[in-house]
A tleap script that builds the chain and sets N, CA, C and O, in Angstrom:
source leaprc.protein.ff14SB
mol = sequence {
  NLEU LEU LEU VAL TRP GLY CYS GLY GLY THR
  ALA ILE ILE TRP LEU ALA GLY LEU GLN SER
  LEU PRO ARG GLN VAL TYR GLU ALA ALA ILE
  ILE ASP GLY ALA GLY PRO PHE GLN ARG PHE
  THR ARG ILE THR LEU PRO LEU LEU THR PRO
  TYR ALA LEU PHE LEU TRP ILE MET GLY THR
  ILE GLY ALA LEU GLN ILE PHE THR GLN ALA
  TYR ILE ILE GLY THR GLY ALA PRO GLY ASP
  SER LEU LEU PHE TYR ALA LEU TYR LEU PHE
  HIE ARG ALA PHE ARG TYR PHE GLU MET GLY
  TYR ALA SER ALA MET ALA TRP VAL LEU PHE
  LEU ILE THR VAL ALA VAL CYS LEU TRP GLN
  LEU ARG VAL SER ARG ARG TRP VAL HIE TYR
  GLU GLN CGLU
}
set mol.1.N position { 0.818 -1.187 0.000 }
set mol.1.CA position { 0.000 0.000 0.000 }
set mol.1.C position { 0.868 1.258 0.000 }
set mol.1.O position { 0.493 2.277 -0.579 }
set mol.2.N position { 2.022 1.180 0.649 }
set mol.2.CA position { 2.890 2.354 0.687 }
set mol.2.C position { 3.513 2.674 -0.663 }
set mol.2.O position { 3.880 3.821 -0.918 }
set mol.3.N position { 3.637 1.682 -1.525 }
set mol.3.CA position { 4.286 1.902 -2.817 }
set mol.3.C position { 3.323 2.377 -3.903 }
set mol.3.O position { 3.747 2.653 -5.025 }
set mol.4.N position { 2.040 2.473 -3.584 }
set mol.4.CA position { 1.046 2.867 -4.585 }
set mol.4.C position { 1.307 4.274 -5.105 }
set mol.4.O position { 1.058 4.545 -6.280 }
set mol.5.N position { 1.799 5.175 -4.263 }
set mol.5.CA position { 2.030 6.553 -4.701 }
set mol.5.C position { 3.072 6.620 -5.807 }
set mol.5.O position { 3.082 7.586 -6.570 }
set mol.6.N position { 3.946 5.631 -5.919 }
set mol.6.CA position { 4.964 5.618 -6.959 }
set mol.6.C position { 4.459 5.150 -8.307 }
set mol.6.O position { 5.161 5.285 -9.310 }
set mol.7.N position { 3.264 4.608 -8.351 }
set mol.7.CA position { 2.723 4.100 -9.617 }
set mol.7.C position { 2.390 5.219 -10.597 }
set mol.7.O position { 2.390 4.995 -11.807 }
set mol.8.N position { 2.111 6.405 -10.100 }
set mol.8.CA position { 1.766 7.521 -10.984 }
set mol.8.C position { 2.904 7.901 -11.906 }
set mol.8.O position { 2.686 8.136 -13.095 }
set mol.9.N position { 4.107 7.965 -11.380 }
set mol.9.CA position { 5.271 8.288 -12.210 }
set mol.9.C position { 5.530 7.230 -13.258 }
set mol.9.O position { 5.873 7.542 -14.398 }
set mol.10.N position { 5.367 5.977 -12.871 }
set mol.10.CA position { 5.538 4.880 -13.821 }
set mol.10.C position { 4.493 4.962 -14.926 }
set mol.10.O position { 4.811 4.782 -16.101 }
set mol.11.N position { 3.262 5.230 -14.555 }
set mol.11.CA position { 2.199 5.347 -15.550 }
set mol.11.C position { 2.458 6.508 -16.503 }
set mol.11.O position { 2.180 6.397 -17.697 }
set mol.12.N position { 2.983 7.611 -15.999 }
set mol.12.CA position { 3.279 8.762 -16.858 }
set mol.12.C position { 4.387 8.419 -17.851 }
set mol.12.O position { 4.334 8.835 -19.008 }
set mol.13.N position { 5.382 7.668 -17.404 }
set mol.13.CA position { 6.465 7.275 -18.316 }
set mol.13.C position { 5.931 6.347 -19.396 }
set mol.13.O position { 6.276 6.507 -20.567 }
set mol.14.N position { 5.085 5.369 -19.023 }
set mol.14.CA position { 4.488 4.492 -20.040 }
set mol.14.C position { 3.620 5.302 -21.005 }
set mol.14.O position { 3.647 5.061 -22.211 }
set mol.15.N position { 2.857 6.254 -20.486 }
set mol.15.CA position { 2.009 7.086 -21.337 }
set mol.15.C position { 2.845 7.916 -22.299 }
set mol.15.O position { 2.498 8.043 -23.473 }
set mol.16.N position { 3.941 8.477 -21.813 }
set mol.16.CA position { 4.833 9.241 -22.693 }
set mol.16.C position { 5.408 8.339 -23.776 }
set mol.16.O position { 5.538 8.750 -24.929 }
set mol.17.N position { 5.750 7.115 -23.406 }
set mol.17.CA position { 6.258 6.170 -24.399 }
set mol.17.C position { 5.218 5.841 -25.451 }
set mol.17.O position { 5.524 5.801 -26.642 }
set mol.18.N position { 3.995 5.606 -25.018 }
set mol.18.CA position { 2.928 5.292 -25.975 }
set mol.18.C position { 2.632 6.474 -26.890 }
set mol.18.O position { 2.346 6.283 -28.072 }
set mol.19.N position { 2.697 7.679 -26.362 }
set mol.19.CA position { 2.418 8.855 -27.182 }
set mol.19.C position { 3.554 9.183 -28.140 }
set mol.19.O position { 3.352 9.902 -29.118 }
set mol.20.N position { 4.740 8.663 -27.866 }
set mol.20.CA position { 5.873 8.963 -28.745 }
set mol.20.C position { 5.991 7.988 -29.913 }
set mol.20.O position { 6.846 8.170 -30.780 }
set mol.21.N position { 5.155 6.965 -29.951 }
set mol.21.CA position { 5.246 5.983 -31.031 }
set mol.21.C position { 4.798 6.614 -32.347 }
set mol.21.O position { 3.781 7.307 -32.385 }
set mol.22.N position { 5.546 6.382 -33.422 }
set mol.22.CA position { 5.207 6.998 -34.707 }
set mol.22.C position { 3.946 6.380 -35.323 }
set mol.22.O position { 3.835 5.158 -35.425 }
set mol.23.N position { 3.014 7.217 -35.726 }
set mol.23.CA position { 1.751 6.751 -36.318 }
set mol.23.C position { 1.958 6.150 -37.711 }
set mol.23.O position { 1.185 5.292 -38.136 }
set mol.24.N position { 3.004 6.601 -38.424 }
set mol.24.CA position { 3.236 6.102 -39.777 }
set mol.24.C position { 3.467 4.589 -39.778 }
set mol.24.O position { 3.038 3.889 -40.695 }
set mol.25.N position { 4.140 4.100 -38.752 }
set mol.25.CA position { 4.436 2.666 -38.678 }
set mol.25.C position { 3.142 1.878 -38.529 }
set mol.25.O position { 2.978 0.829 -39.153 }
set mol.26.N position { 2.225 2.375 -37.708 }
set mol.26.CA position { 0.944 1.694 -37.531 }
set mol.26.C position { 0.108 1.745 -38.808 }
set mol.26.O position { -0.545 0.767 -39.171 }
set mol.27.N position { 0.134 2.882 -39.480 }
set mol.27.CA position { -0.606 2.992 -40.737 }
set mol.27.C position { -0.057 2.035 -41.780 }
set mol.27.O position { -0.822 1.403 -42.509 }
set mol.28.N position { 1.260 1.923 -41.856 }
set mol.28.CA position { 1.871 0.985 -42.801 }
set mol.28.C position { 1.525 -0.452 -42.438 }
set mol.28.O position { 1.304 -1.275 -43.326 }
set mol.29.N position { 1.477 -0.764 -41.153 }
set mol.29.CA position { 1.137 -2.123 -40.728 }
set mol.29.C position { -0.312 -2.454 -41.059 }
set mol.29.O position { -0.619 -3.583 -41.442 }
set mol.30.N position { -1.201 -1.482 -40.916 }
set mol.30.CA position { -2.605 -1.712 -41.264 }
set mol.30.C position { -2.738 -1.945 -42.759 }
set mol.30.O position { -3.485 -2.825 -43.188 }
set mol.31.N position { -2.021 -1.164 -43.553 }
set mol.31.CA position { -2.059 -1.346 -45.009 }
set mol.31.C position { -1.515 -2.715 -45.389 }
set mol.31.O position { -2.016 -3.347 -46.318 }
set mol.32.N position { -0.488 -3.178 -44.674 }
set mol.32.CA position { 0.084 -4.498 -44.944 }
set mol.32.C position { -0.782 -5.634 -44.428 }
set mol.32.O position { -0.489 -6.797 -44.704 }
set mol.33.N position { -1.841 -5.328 -43.686 }
set mol.33.CA position { -2.763 -6.358 -43.229 }
set mol.33.C position { -2.472 -6.906 -41.842 }
set mol.33.O position { -2.961 -7.981 -41.497 }
set mol.34.N position { -1.703 -6.208 -41.051 }
set mol.34.CA position { -1.412 -6.670 -39.690 }
set mol.34.C position { -2.621 -6.421 -38.795 }
set mol.34.O position { -3.236 -5.356 -38.836 }
set mol.35.N position { -2.943 -7.414 -37.995 }
set mol.35.CA position { -4.049 -7.294 -37.055 }
set mol.35.C position { -3.628 -6.575 -35.785 }
set mol.35.O position { -2.460 -6.220 -35.623 }
set mol.36.N position { -4.578 -6.361 -34.886 }
set mol.36.CA position { -4.254 -5.650 -33.640 }
set mol.36.C position { -3.196 -6.372 -32.797 }
set mol.36.O position { -2.310 -5.725 -32.239 }
set mol.37.N position { -3.279 -7.688 -32.698 }
set mol.37.CA position { -2.302 -8.433 -31.900 }
set mol.37.C position { -0.913 -8.347 -32.519 }
set mol.37.O position { 0.077 -8.181 -31.807 }
set mol.38.N position { -0.838 -8.458 -33.839 }
set mol.38.CA position { 0.464 -8.349 -34.511 }
set mol.38.C position { 1.036 -6.947 -34.368 }
set mol.38.O position { 2.239 -6.788 -34.161 }
set mol.39.N position { 0.196 -5.937 -34.476 }
set mol.39.CA position { 0.684 -4.564 -34.296 }
set mol.39.C position { 1.211 -4.366 -32.881 }
set mol.39.O position { 2.222 -3.693 -32.680 }
set mol.40.N position { 0.527 -4.949 -31.900 }
set mol.40.CA position { 0.970 -4.798 -30.516 }
set mol.40.C position { 2.289 -5.529 -30.273 }
set mol.40.O position { 3.208 -4.966 -29.678 }
set mol.41.N position { 2.388 -6.774 -30.727 }
set mol.41.CA position { 3.585 -7.569 -30.427 }
set mol.41.C position { 4.776 -7.215 -31.304 }
set mol.41.O position { 5.917 -7.365 -30.868 }
set mol.42.N position { 4.545 -6.752 -32.518 }
set mol.42.CA position { 5.658 -6.494 -33.432 }
set mol.42.C position { 6.021 -5.019 -33.586 }
set mol.42.O position { 7.085 -4.693 -34.112 }
set mol.43.N position { 5.149 -4.134 -33.132 }
set mol.43.CA position { 5.446 -2.701 -33.240 }
set mol.43.C position { 5.481 -2.050 -31.858 }
set mol.43.O position { 6.490 -1.465 -31.465 }
set mol.44.N position { 4.373 -2.157 -31.126 }
set mol.44.CA position { 4.263 -1.441 -29.855 }
set mol.44.C position { 5.284 -1.927 -28.834 }
set mol.44.O position { 6.035 -1.123 -28.281 }
set mol.45.N position { 5.319 -3.221 -28.579 }
set mol.45.CA position { 6.247 -3.738 -27.563 }
set mol.45.C position { 7.711 -3.458 -27.892 }
set mol.45.O position { 8.438 -2.988 -27.017 }
set mol.46.N position { 8.178 -3.727 -29.118 }
set mol.46.CA position { 9.588 -3.411 -29.393 }
set mol.46.C position { 9.923 -1.926 -29.269 }
set mol.46.O position { 11.021 -1.575 -28.835 }
set mol.47.N position { 8.992 -1.052 -29.646 }
set mol.47.CA position { 9.271 0.380 -29.546 }
set mol.47.C position { 9.195 0.899 -28.107 }
set mol.47.O position { 9.706 1.980 -27.814 }
set mol.48.N position { 8.567 0.142 -27.214 }
set mol.48.CA position { 8.489 0.545 -25.812 }
set mol.48.C position { 9.623 -0.025 -24.964 }
set mol.48.O position { 9.699 0.270 -23.772 }
set mol.49.N position { 10.498 -0.831 -25.548 }
set mol.49.CA position { 11.567 -1.445 -24.750 }
set mol.49.C position { 12.534 -0.437 -24.121 }
set mol.49.O position { 13.014 -0.708 -23.020 }
set mol.50.N position { 12.854 0.708 -24.743 }
set mol.50.CA position { 13.705 1.668 -24.018 }
set mol.50.C position { 13.047 2.192 -22.735 }
set mol.50.O position { 13.727 2.422 -21.735 }
set mol.51.N position { 11.739 2.374 -22.768 }
set mol.51.CA position { 11.024 2.819 -21.576 }
set mol.51.C position { 11.001 1.712 -20.528 }
set mol.51.O position { 11.137 1.982 -19.334 }
set mol.52.N position { 10.831 0.476 -20.967 }
set mol.52.CA position { 10.859 -0.654 -20.039 }
set mol.52.C position { 12.226 -0.776 -19.380 }
set mol.52.O position { 12.316 -1.059 -18.185 }
set mol.53.N position { 13.291 -0.565 -20.149 }
set mol.53.CA position { 14.640 -0.613 -19.587 }
set mol.53.C position { 14.822 0.480 -18.539 }
set mol.53.O position { 15.352 0.219 -17.459 }
set mol.54.N position { 14.391 1.687 -18.845 }
set mol.54.CA position { 14.512 2.786 -17.885 }
set mol.54.C position { 13.768 2.467 -16.592 }
set mol.54.O position { 14.300 2.669 -15.500 }
set mol.55.N position { 12.534 1.968 -16.714 }
set mol.55.CA position { 11.754 1.654 -15.521 }
set mol.55.C position { 12.341 0.476 -14.763 }
set mol.55.O position { 12.265 0.430 -13.535 }
set mol.56.N position { 12.927 -0.481 -15.480 }
set mol.56.CA position { 13.571 -1.624 -14.838 }
set mol.56.C position { 14.768 -1.160 -14.004 }
set mol.56.O position { 14.937 -1.576 -12.858 }
set mol.57.N position { 15.589 -0.299 -14.593 }
set mol.57.CA position { 16.763 0.206 -13.873 }
set mol.57.C position { 16.338 1.068 -12.686 }
set mol.57.O position { 16.887 0.919 -11.594 }
set mol.58.N position { 15.383 1.953 -12.876 }
set mol.58.CA position { 14.931 2.806 -11.774 }
set mol.58.C position { 14.283 1.980 -10.663 }
set mol.58.O position { 14.457 2.281 -9.483 }
set mol.59.N position { 13.541 0.945 -11.037 }
set mol.59.CA position { 12.942 0.066 -10.036 }
set mol.59.C position { 13.980 -0.704 -9.254 }
set mol.59.O position { 13.836 -0.907 -8.048 }
set mol.60.N position { 15.030 -1.133 -9.938 }
set mol.60.CA position { 16.112 -1.842 -9.257 }
set mol.60.C position { 16.831 -0.927 -8.278 }
set mol.60.O position { 17.110 -1.318 -7.145 }
set mol.61.N position { 17.129 0.282 -8.711 }
set mol.61.CA position { 17.787 1.239 -7.816 }
set mol.61.C position { 16.896 1.521 -6.604 }
set mol.61.O position { 17.374 1.561 -5.470 }
set mol.62.N position { 15.625 1.713 -6.849 }
set mol.62.CA position { 14.702 1.962 -5.743 }
set mol.62.C position { 14.587 0.785 -4.798 }
set mol.62.O position { 14.504 0.968 -3.583 }
set mol.63.N position { 14.582 -0.426 -5.345 }
set mol.63.CA position { 14.476 -1.617 -4.500 }
set mol.63.C position { 15.733 -1.832 -3.670 }
set mol.63.O position { 15.652 -2.249 -2.514 }
set mol.64.N position { 16.890 -1.550 -4.251 }
set mol.64.CA position { 18.129 -1.722 -3.497 }
set mol.64.C position { 18.282 -0.680 -2.398 }
set mol.64.O position { 18.963 -0.921 -1.401 }
set mol.65.N position { 17.658 0.464 -2.574 }
set mol.65.CA position { 17.825 1.542 -1.609 }
set mol.65.C position { 16.551 1.826 -0.822 }
set mol.65.O position { 16.367 2.936 -0.322 }
set mol.66.N position { 15.676 0.841 -0.708 }
set mol.66.CA position { 14.417 1.051 0.005 }
set mol.66.C position { 14.712 1.391 1.465 }
set mol.66.O position { 15.445 0.682 2.155 }
set mol.67.N position { 14.129 2.479 1.905 }
set mol.67.CA position { 14.383 2.922 3.274 }
set mol.67.C position { 13.112 3.416 3.958 }
set mol.67.O position { 12.767 2.953 5.045 }
set mol.68.N position { 12.425 4.346 3.328 }
set mol.68.CA position { 11.319 5.032 3.987 }
set mol.68.C position { 10.240 4.068 4.456 }
set mol.68.O position { 9.789 4.141 5.599 }
set mol.69.N position { 9.826 3.162 3.570 }
set mol.69.CA position { 8.765 2.231 3.925 }
set mol.69.C position { 9.186 1.333 5.083 }
set mol.69.O position { 8.410 1.093 6.008 }
set mol.70.N position { 10.412 0.841 5.025 }
set mol.70.CA position { 10.901 -0.020 6.100 }
set mol.70.C position { 11.059 0.760 7.399 }
set mol.70.O position { 10.836 0.216 8.480 }
set mol.71.N position { 11.434 2.009 7.302 }
set mol.71.CA position { 11.610 2.831 8.505 }
set mol.71.C position { 10.265 3.128 9.163 }
set mol.71.O position { 10.139 3.088 10.387 }
set mol.72.N position { 9.270 3.424 8.342 }
set mol.72.CA position { 7.945 3.736 8.883 }
set mol.72.C position { 7.322 2.499 9.522 }
set mol.72.O position { 6.806 2.565 10.637 }
set mol.73.N position { 7.369 1.387 8.824 }
set mol.73.CA position { 6.720 0.169 9.301 }
set mol.73.C position { 7.623 -0.630 10.229 }
set mol.73.O position { 7.160 -1.238 11.194 }
set mol.74.N position { 8.911 -0.623 9.927 }
set mol.74.CA position { 9.809 -1.575 10.554 }
set mol.74.C position { 10.368 -1.227 11.902 }
set mol.74.O position { 11.158 -1.999 12.446 }
set mol.75.N position { 9.994 -0.095 12.470 }
set mol.75.CA position { 10.587 0.235 13.766 }
set mol.75.C position { 10.134 -0.724 14.854 }
set mol.75.O position { 10.849 -0.931 15.834 }
set mol.76.N position { 8.966 -1.305 14.694 }
set mol.76.CA position { 8.493 -2.250 15.700 }
set mol.76.C position { 8.326 -3.649 15.154 }
set mol.76.O position { 7.593 -4.452 15.731 }
set mol.77.N position { 8.994 -3.961 14.046 }
set mol.77.CA position { 8.844 -5.276 13.425 }
set mol.77.C position { 9.515 -6.341 14.290 }
set mol.77.O position { 10.586 -6.101 14.847 }
set mol.78.N position { 8.905 -7.492 14.404 }
set mol.78.CA position { 9.480 -8.543 15.245 }
set mol.78.C position { 10.730 -9.148 14.622 }
set mol.78.O position { 10.746 -9.481 13.438 }
set mol.79.N position { 11.759 -9.284 15.416 }
set mol.79.CA position { 12.975 -9.972 14.976 }
set mol.79.C position { 13.692 -9.308 13.826 }
set mol.79.O position { 14.341 -9.991 13.034 }
set mol.80.N position { 13.597 -8.015 13.710 }
set mol.80.CA position { 14.244 -7.289 12.611 }
set mol.80.C position { 13.845 -7.836 11.244 }
set mol.80.O position { 14.682 -7.931 10.346 }
set mol.81.N position { 12.587 -8.193 11.083 }
set mol.81.CA position { 12.124 -8.778 9.826 }
set mol.81.C position { 12.092 -7.766 8.687 }
set mol.81.O position { 12.101 -8.164 7.522 }
set mol.82.N position { 12.056 -6.490 8.984 }
set mol.82.CA position { 12.056 -5.455 7.947 }
set mol.82.C position { 13.355 -4.663 7.937 }
set mol.82.O position { 13.369 -3.502 7.528 }
set mol.83.N position { 14.428 -5.266 8.374 }
set mol.83.CA position { 15.710 -4.578 8.438 }
set mol.83.C position { 16.412 -4.703 7.086 }
set mol.83.O position { 17.278 -5.558 6.899 }
set mol.84.N position { 16.026 -3.838 6.149 }
set mol.84.CA position { 16.666 -3.805 4.847 }
set mol.84.C position { 18.057 -3.201 4.980 }
set mol.84.O position { 18.409 -2.643 6.019 }
set mol.85.N position { 18.836 -3.318 3.922 }
set mol.85.CA position { 20.221 -2.861 3.960 }
set mol.85.C position { 20.319 -1.373 4.292 }
set mol.85.O position { 21.123 -0.972 5.133 }
set mol.86.N position { 19.503 -0.560 3.634 }
set mol.86.CA position { 19.568 0.887 3.871 }
set mol.86.C position { 19.130 1.241 5.288 }
set mol.86.O position { 19.675 2.164 5.894 }
set mol.87.N position { 18.162 0.522 5.813 }
set mol.87.CA position { 17.730 0.768 7.187 }
set mol.87.C position { 18.809 0.327 8.175 }
set mol.87.O position { 19.039 0.992 9.185 }
set mol.88.N position { 19.465 -0.787 7.883 }
set mol.88.CA position { 20.575 -1.240 8.721 }
set mol.88.C position { 21.710 -0.217 8.685 }
set mol.88.O position { 22.330 0.066 9.710 }
set mol.89.N position { 21.975 0.330 7.510 }
set mol.89.CA position { 22.988 1.377 7.368 }
set mol.89.C position { 22.619 2.593 8.222 }
set mol.89.O position { 23.470 3.153 8.914 }
set mol.90.N position { 21.370 2.989 8.172 }
set mol.90.CA position { 20.893 4.126 8.968 }
set mol.90.C position { 21.066 3.861 10.462 }
set mol.90.O position { 21.507 4.734 11.210 }
set mol.91.N position { 20.716 2.654 10.884 }
set mol.91.CA position { 20.873 2.308 12.303 }
set mol.91.C position { 22.338 2.362 12.723 }
set mol.91.O position { 22.663 2.871 13.796 }
set mol.92.N position { 23.215 1.839 11.882 }
set mol.92.CA position { 24.647 1.867 12.211 }
set mol.92.C position { 25.149 3.305 12.329 }
set mol.92.O position { 25.974 3.607 13.191 }
set mol.93.N position { 24.658 4.182 11.472 }
set mol.93.CA position { 25.148 5.560 11.475 }
set mol.93.C position { 24.547 6.387 12.606 }
set mol.93.O position { 25.276 7.094 13.303 }
set mol.94.N position { 23.243 6.314 12.798 }
set mol.94.CA position { 22.578 7.272 13.678 }
set mol.94.C position { 22.029 6.679 14.971 }
set mol.94.O position { 21.613 7.425 15.858 }
set mol.95.N position { 22.020 5.380 15.093 }
set mol.95.CA position { 21.632 4.782 16.364 }
set mol.95.C position { 22.866 4.379 17.163 }
set mol.95.O position { 22.949 4.608 18.370 }
set mol.96.N position { 23.827 3.770 16.455 }
set mol.96.CA position { 25.045 3.297 17.123 }
set mol.96.C position { 26.239 4.225 16.884 }
set mol.96.O position { 27.312 4.001 17.445 }
set mol.97.N position { 26.069 5.246 16.071 }
set mol.97.CA position { 27.096 6.251 15.766 }
set mol.97.C position { 28.394 5.631 15.252 }
set mol.97.O position { 29.487 6.074 15.605 }
set mol.98.N position { 28.264 4.616 14.428 }
set mol.98.CA position { 29.415 3.996 13.764 }
set mol.98.C position { 29.489 4.555 12.349 }
set mol.98.O position { 29.154 3.870 11.383 }
set mol.99.N position { 29.923 5.787 12.238 }
set mol.99.CA position { 29.907 6.498 10.963 }
set mol.99.C position { 30.840 5.879 9.932 }
set mol.99.O position { 30.491 5.810 8.754 }
set mol.100.N position { 32.008 5.432 10.345 }
set mol.100.CA position { 32.934 4.802 9.406 }
set mol.100.C position { 32.362 3.523 8.828 }
set mol.100.O position { 32.461 3.279 7.626 }
set mol.101.N position { 31.763 2.706 9.684 }
set mol.101.CA position { 31.143 1.457 9.238 }
set mol.101.C position { 29.973 1.753 8.299 }
set mol.101.O position { 29.817 1.099 7.268 }
set mol.102.N position { 29.158 2.737 8.659 }
set mol.102.CA position { 28.021 3.110 7.818 }
set mol.102.C position { 28.488 3.675 6.483 }
set mol.102.O position { 27.868 3.423 5.450 }
set mol.103.N position { 29.573 4.434 6.500 }
set mol.103.CA position { 30.115 4.970 5.254 }
set mol.103.C position { 30.604 3.847 4.346 }
set mol.103.O position { 30.372 3.871 3.137 }
set mol.104.N position { 31.274 2.873 4.930 }
set mol.104.CA position { 31.720 1.723 4.138 }
set mol.104.C position { 30.530 0.950 3.587 }
set mol.104.O position { 30.566 0.482 2.449 }
set mol.105.N position { 29.480 0.814 4.385 }
set mol.105.CA position { 28.267 0.145 3.908 }
set mol.105.C position { 27.631 0.915 2.754 }
set mol.105.O position { 27.132 0.312 1.804 }
set mol.106.N position { 27.648 2.247 2.833 }
set mol.106.CA position { 27.083 3.063 1.757 }
set mol.106.C position { 27.875 2.878 0.471 }
set mol.106.O position { 27.290 2.808 -0.610 }
set mol.107.N position { 29.197 2.799 0.574 }
set mol.107.CA position { 30.017 2.563 -0.612 }
set mol.107.C position { 29.738 1.182 -1.201 }
set mol.107.O position { 29.685 1.031 -2.422 }
set mol.108.N position { 29.562 0.184 -0.355 }
set mol.108.CA position { 29.240 -1.162 -0.849 }
set mol.108.C position { 27.895 -1.139 -1.562 }
set mol.108.O position { 27.747 -1.735 -2.629 }
set mol.109.N position { 26.914 -0.456 -0.981 }
set mol.109.CA position { 25.604 -0.338 -1.624 }
set mol.109.C position { 25.724 0.366 -2.969 }
set mol.109.O position { 25.100 -0.047 -3.946 }
set mol.110.N position { 26.519 1.421 -3.023 }
set mol.110.CA position { 26.736 2.141 -4.277 }
set mol.110.C position { 27.365 1.229 -5.324 }
set mol.110.O position { 26.913 1.202 -6.469 }
set mol.111.N position { 28.391 0.488 -4.953 }
set mol.111.CA position { 29.073 -0.394 -5.908 }
set mol.111.C position { 28.165 -1.525 -6.377 }
set mol.111.O position { 28.200 -1.900 -7.549 }
set mol.112.N position { 27.359 -2.067 -5.482 }
set mol.112.CA position { 26.410 -3.112 -5.878 }
set mol.112.C position { 25.381 -2.539 -6.844 }
set mol.112.O position { 25.040 -3.175 -7.842 }
set mol.113.N position { 24.887 -1.341 -6.551 }
set mol.113.CA position { 23.899 -0.704 -7.425 }
set mol.113.C position { 24.481 -0.440 -8.808 }
set mol.113.O position { 23.822 -0.703 -9.814 }
set mol.114.N position { 25.697 0.072 -8.872 }
set mol.114.CA position { 26.350 0.328 -10.162 }
set mol.114.C position { 26.564 -0.978 -10.916 }
set mol.114.O position { 26.321 -1.043 -12.121 }
set mol.115.N position { 27.014 -2.015 -10.222 }
set mol.115.CA position { 27.258 -3.302 -10.877 }
set mol.115.C position { 25.970 -3.891 -11.436 }
set mol.115.O position { 25.954 -4.396 -12.558 }
set mol.116.N position { 24.904 -3.830 -10.670 }
set mol.116.CA position { 23.624 -4.371 -11.145 }
set mol.116.C position { 23.114 -3.566 -12.333 }
set mol.116.O position { 22.611 -4.145 -13.296 }
set mol.117.N position { 23.232 -2.247 -12.285 }
set mol.117.CA position { 22.769 -1.409 -13.401 }
set mol.117.C position { 23.606 -1.637 -14.656 }
set mol.117.O position { 23.063 -1.664 -15.760 }
set mol.118.N position { 24.901 -1.798 -14.505 }
set mol.118.CA position { 25.741 -2.107 -15.670 }
set mol.118.C position { 25.380 -3.458 -16.258 }
set mol.118.O position { 25.363 -3.622 -17.478 }
set mol.119.N position { 25.091 -4.434 -15.396 }
set mol.119.CA position { 24.649 -5.743 -15.889 }
set mol.119.C position { 23.330 -5.598 -16.649 }
set mol.119.O position { 23.157 -6.206 -17.705 }
set mol.120.N position { 22.398 -4.799 -16.120 }
set mol.120.CA position { 21.126 -4.592 -16.800 }
set mol.120.C position { 21.331 -3.942 -18.162 }
set mol.120.O position { 20.686 -4.329 -19.136 }
set mol.121.N position { 22.216 -2.965 -18.238 }
set mol.121.CA position { 22.490 -2.318 -19.523 }
set mol.121.C position { 23.121 -3.294 -20.506 }
set mol.121.O position { 22.821 -3.257 -21.700 }
set mol.122.N position { 23.984 -4.157 -20.016 }
set mol.122.CA position { 24.617 -5.136 -20.899 }
set mol.122.C position { 23.605 -6.156 -21.419 }
set mol.122.O position { 23.606 -6.491 -22.604 }
set mol.123.N position { 22.754 -6.639 -20.542 }
set mol.123.CA position { 21.728 -7.601 -20.945 }
set mol.123.C position { 20.720 -6.953 -21.892 }
set mol.123.O position { 20.169 -7.622 -22.766 }
set mol.124.N position { 20.479 -5.661 -21.720 }
set mol.124.CA position { 19.459 -4.981 -22.519 }
set mol.124.C position { 19.830 -4.879 -23.992 }
set mol.124.O position { 18.958 -4.635 -24.825 }
set mol.125.N position { 21.080 -5.056 -24.324 }
set mol.125.CA position { 21.471 -4.987 -25.741 }
set mol.125.C position { 20.735 -6.023 -26.578 }
set mol.125.O position { 20.534 -5.829 -27.777 }
set mol.126.N position { 20.335 -7.113 -25.952 }
set mol.126.CA position { 19.653 -8.196 -26.673 }
set mol.126.C position { 18.191 -7.891 -26.956 }
set mol.126.O position { 17.645 -8.368 -27.951 }
set mol.127.N position { 17.548 -7.103 -26.097 }
set mol.127.CA position { 16.107 -6.959 -26.255 }
set mol.127.C position { 15.610 -5.521 -26.378 }
set mol.127.O position { 14.428 -5.315 -26.650 }
set mol.128.N position { 16.453 -4.539 -26.190 }
set mol.128.CA position { 16.006 -3.148 -26.343 }
set mol.128.C position { 16.219 -2.721 -27.785 }
set mol.128.O position { 17.309 -2.864 -28.339 }
set mol.129.N position { 15.157 -2.195 -28.382 }
set mol.129.CA position { 15.194 -1.752 -29.779 }
set mol.129.C position { 15.047 -0.238 -29.806 }
set mol.129.O position { 14.047 0.315 -29.350 }
set mol.130.N position { 16.057 0.415 -30.345 }
set mol.130.CA position { 16.006 1.865 -30.466 }
set mol.130.C position { 15.592 2.225 -31.883 }
set mol.130.O position { 15.993 1.573 -32.848 }
set mol.131.N position { 14.789 3.269 -31.994 }
set mol.131.CA position { 14.324 3.721 -33.296 }
set mol.131.C position { 15.502 4.303 -34.064 }
set mol.131.O position { 16.200 5.191 -33.576 }
set mol.132.N position { 15.708 3.795 -35.257 }
set mol.132.CA position { 16.817 4.269 -36.083 }
set mol.132.C position { 16.276 5.162 -37.179 }
set mol.132.O position { 15.236 4.883 -37.775 }
set mol.133.N position { 16.995 6.236 -37.434 }
set mol.133.CA position { 16.537 7.174 -38.471 }
set mol.133.C position { 17.259 6.927 -39.763 }
set mol.133.O position { 17.009 7.616 -40.752 }
savepdb mol mol.pdb
quit
């Protein structure tokens, strides 16, 4: 329920992607006899892959750095069940005042985030289709 407020930005990005699709391609597909399902799977989905990649990367970054939701809900969670990495980092820095340890944890989180995003960009070469002029 706490993550519902973030759906609006995602919906706006998908809407912007749908509005940026060239109409000429759809008109040519209709003239060639492509049905609605073929137009969706062969035109719409491939042209939306850059937007999907962006949302995938942003979602991964957000998931790796989740803090607010865990902090709001997790302060009284049994057995540290909601102790995500960022919340643990916060506790080390501001509850136990281990700033050096928390700083090292932040660097590890940064390096993991960069590594995962670079992996996503590398994998995306296979399935992301950019419009060529």
